Each structure stands twice: as structure tokens, then as C-alpha cells.
N, C-alpha and C positions, 0 to 999 in steps of 0.2 A: 840339883841342877836339872833344868828342863832338857829332856831328850828330844832333839830335833829329828824329824822324819828325814830319812835319806832318800836321794833321788833314784838310786839304782833300781829298786823294785818297780818304781813308776816308769822309769826309762825302758826297762825290759818289757813290761806290760804294754807300753805304748808302741814299742817296736814290733811286737808280735801282732797287736791289733792293726798296726799300719800295714804290715805285709799281707795279712789275711784280708783286711778290709779293702784296701786299694787294689791289691792284686786280684782279689775275687771280683771286684767291680770291673776291672779291665777285662778279665776273662768273660764275665757275664755279658758285658756290652758287645764284645767283639765276636763271641763264639756261640751265643744262644739266641733263640727267638723269644719274643715276649709272651710266653705262655704263663700259666698260673704259678708254678713252682719257681721258675727263674724270676718272676716278678716279686714274689715274697722274699726270695734270696737277695734281690736288689735292695729291699728295705733293710734287711738284717745287715748286709754288708755296708750299706750307707751309714747305718748307726755305728758300726764298728769303726769305719774309716773316720768319721767325724769325731768320735770319742778319742781315737788315737791321736788326732791333732790337738785336741783340747786338753788332754791329760797333762802334758808338761806345762801348758799355759796356766791351768788351774793350780798346779803344784807351785810354780814360781810366783803366782800372784798371792798365794797364801804365805809363802816365804817372805815376799816383799812387803806385804801389808798384813802383819800378824794381828790377830784378834786377842781379846782378853782371855777367852777360852781357846786354847790351841786346837787347830783342826787336826783330826785324826785321819788315818788313811781312808777309812770308809767315807768320810765327808768329801775328800778330794775325788775319789772315784765316782761317788754319786753325782757330784756337780759336773764332772766331765761327761757322765752318762746323760745328764739332762740336755747337754748340747747335742749329743747324738740323737736322742729322742726327738728333740726339736727339729733337727734337720730331716730326719726320716719322716716325721709327721708332715712337714711342709712338702716333701717330695710326694707323699701319698695324696695330700690334698690337691696337689698340682695336677694329678691325673684327671680329676673332675673339673679342673679350671676354677677351683674355689679359693685360690690364694689371692688375697687382696692385702692392701696395707693394713687394714683393720684386723684381718685374721692374723697377720704376722705379729702385730703389736699385741693383740689380745692373747694369743698363744704364749708369747714371750712373757707378758705380764702375769698370766696364770701360773706358768712354771716358776717364775721368780717368787711369786707369792707362796707357792707350795714349799719351795726351798727355804724361804724366810721363816715360815711357820715350823718346819722341821728343825731348823737351826735354833729357833727360839725355844722349842721344847728341849733340845739337847743342852742348851745353855742353862736352863732352869734345873736340870738334873745333874749338872757338872759340879764336882767338888774338887778342890785342889788336892794333890796327892800329899799324904802324910810324910814328913821328913823327920824321922827319929834319929838324929845324929848325935844325941847326947850319950 
């Protein structure tokens, strides 16, 4: 029988990331000046905050729309991290006023292509578990 991934570890991780990411962003915006280290902290906390929001969404989307090769925990975390990297990269590009529709779509397309190729490689190496019930 296929062992389904439980939500509890993802929920705990998402809650911790949520508290640190959004709480840290609130503190950073309200209490610090935009020097170098708070600015880098902003990008790290932005990535954590966005990842915390998308971790349950990615988990439930994999549960709702299962694939032939079941997604493991590292796949779910990696895909949620891609959203965090995407949001933090767009925030960083916005500092130089470089964000346009083409940059948004190009960056999203590039990250989707990277994830597709990683999943393609994982699927090619996947083999069903042996069931010796005899």
C-alpha cells in the first residue's frame, strides 16, 4: 500500500516559517533603517514568509492532483522554496526598478523550466517499491 505523506510536519514547518518570516519582516520594517544588513535580512525573511504561505498550498495541490510518481517531501519543500526565491528575486529587482511584465514572466518561466527538468530527472530514476507479500 502506498504510504501518503502526512500534513503535520509540513504544517509545523510552515507555522515556524510563518512566525519567523512575517514577524521578522514586521520588526524589520517598523524598527530598522534600510542599511546593508537589514536589507539582506529583508530578502531572507521575504523568502521565508512567502515559502511559509506556499508550503501548505503545494502540499495540498500534490494531494489533490497526484502524479504517476508520488511526490516526496523534498519535492514539496523544493517547490515551495521556488515561490519564495521568486518573490525575493522580484523584490530585489524592484530596488533597481527592473521589474516589468517580461521580467516577471521570464523569471517564472525559467523557474518552471528548472523544476520541470528536475522532476523529469527524478521520474526517470524512480522505480516502484518492491512488495514481497508472498
